[in-house]
C-alpha positions as CSV (number, residue, x, y, z in Angstrom):
1,M,4.3,31.7,17.9
2,A,4.8,28.1,17.4
3,E,7.1,27.2,14.5
4,R,5.8,25.1,11.6
5,R,8.1,22.0,11.0
6,K,9.2,21.2,7.9
7,F,9.2,17.8,6.3
8,K,10.9,16.3,3.7
9,K,8.8,16.3,0.2
10,R,7.5,12.7,-0.6
11,F,7.5,11.7,-4.2
12,C,4.8,9.3,-5.7
13,K,6.9,6.2,-6.5
14,Y,4.2,5.2,-9.3
15,C,4.7,8.3,-11.0
16,E,8.4,8.1,-11.0
17,M,7.9,4.6,-12.6
18,K,5.5,5.8,-14.8
19,V,2.7,3.4,-14.0
20,E,-0.4,3.7,-15.9
21,F,-2.5,0.6,-14.3
22,I,-1.9,-1.1,-11.0
23,D,-3.1,-4.7,-11.2
24,Y,-4.3,-6.4,-8.3
25,K,-2.4,-9.4,-8.9
26,D,1.1,-7.6,-8.5
27,L,1.6,-7.9,-4.6
28,G,5.2,-6.4,-5.3
29,L,3.6,-3.2,-5.9
30,L,0.7,-3.4,-3.7
31,K,3.0,-4.4,-0.3
32,F,4.7,-0.9,-0.1
33,S,1.0,0.8,0.4
34,L,0.3,-1.7,3.3
35,S,1.0,-1.7,6.8
36,E,2.3,-4.6,9.0
37,R,-1.4,-5.5,9.8
38,F,-2.5,-5.0,6.0
39,K,-4.2,-1.6,6.4
40,I,-4.0,0.4,3.5
41,M,-1.7,3.8,4.5
42,P,-2.6,7.0,3.8
43,R,-1.2,9.4,1.2
44,R,0.8,11.3,3.5
45,L,2.7,8.5,4.6
46,T,3.3,6.8,1.4
47,G,3.7,10.3,-0.7
48,N,1.4,8.8,-3.5
49,C,-0.5,11.3,-5.8
50,K,-4.0,11.6,-5.7
51,R,-4.6,9.4,-8.9
52,H,-2.3,6.6,-7.8
53,Q,-3.7,6.4,-4.3
54,E,-7.1,5.7,-5.7
55,L,-5.7,3.0,-8.0
56,V,-3.9,1.4,-4.9
57,T,-7.0,1.3,-3.0
58,V,-8.8,-0.3,-5.7
59,S,-6.4,-2.9,-6.4
60,I,-5.9,-3.7,-2.7
61,K,-9.7,-4.0,-2.3
62,R,-9.9,-6.6,-5.3
63,A,-7.0,-8.5,-3.9
64,R,-8.4,-8.7,-0.8
65,Q,-11.6,-10.0,-2.7
66,T,-9.8,-13.0,-4.3
67,A,-8.0,-13.6,-1.1
68,L,-4.7,-12.7,-2.2
69,I,-4.3,-10.2,0.9
70,P,-6.2,-11.0,3.9
71,Y,-8.6,-8.6,5.5
72,I,-7.5,-9.0,9.2
73,V,-4.3,-10.4,10.7
74,D,-4.8,-12.6,13.8
75,R,-2.7,-11.4,16.7
76,K,-2.1,-14.9,17.8
77,N,-1.2,-16.3,14.5
78,V,1.3,-13.5,13.2
79,V,2.9,-14.5,9.9
80,E,6.4,-12.5,9.5
81,N,6.0,-12.2,5.9
82,P,2.8,-13.3,4.3
83,F,4.0,-12.3,0.7
84,E,6.3,-15.4,0.5
85,F,3.5,-17.8,0.4
86,V,1.9,-16.2,-2.4
87,R,3.4,-17.0,-6.1
C-alpha cells in the first residue's frame, strides 16, 4: 500500500490576528488570498478556516465589482505588482 504523505498543518492567519470582518477596501489583507493571476486561492493552499474563507471570497468579489482588483489579467500587459498603484 502507498504511504500517506504528511503535510504540515496550516493555520488561519485571520484567526491568529483575531479578525472579525474583512473589508473589501483593505487590499493588504486580500492580496494573501489571491494568486498572481488574481484568482481566489482555495482553503487547502491558504490554510484559512471556512468562516474566514467565505468572508475573503465575498470581499474579493466586492473589490472586483468596485474595480479595486481586476477580474482577469492580460498576458501581454502583465503588471508586476498592481497593488502599488492602488491607494
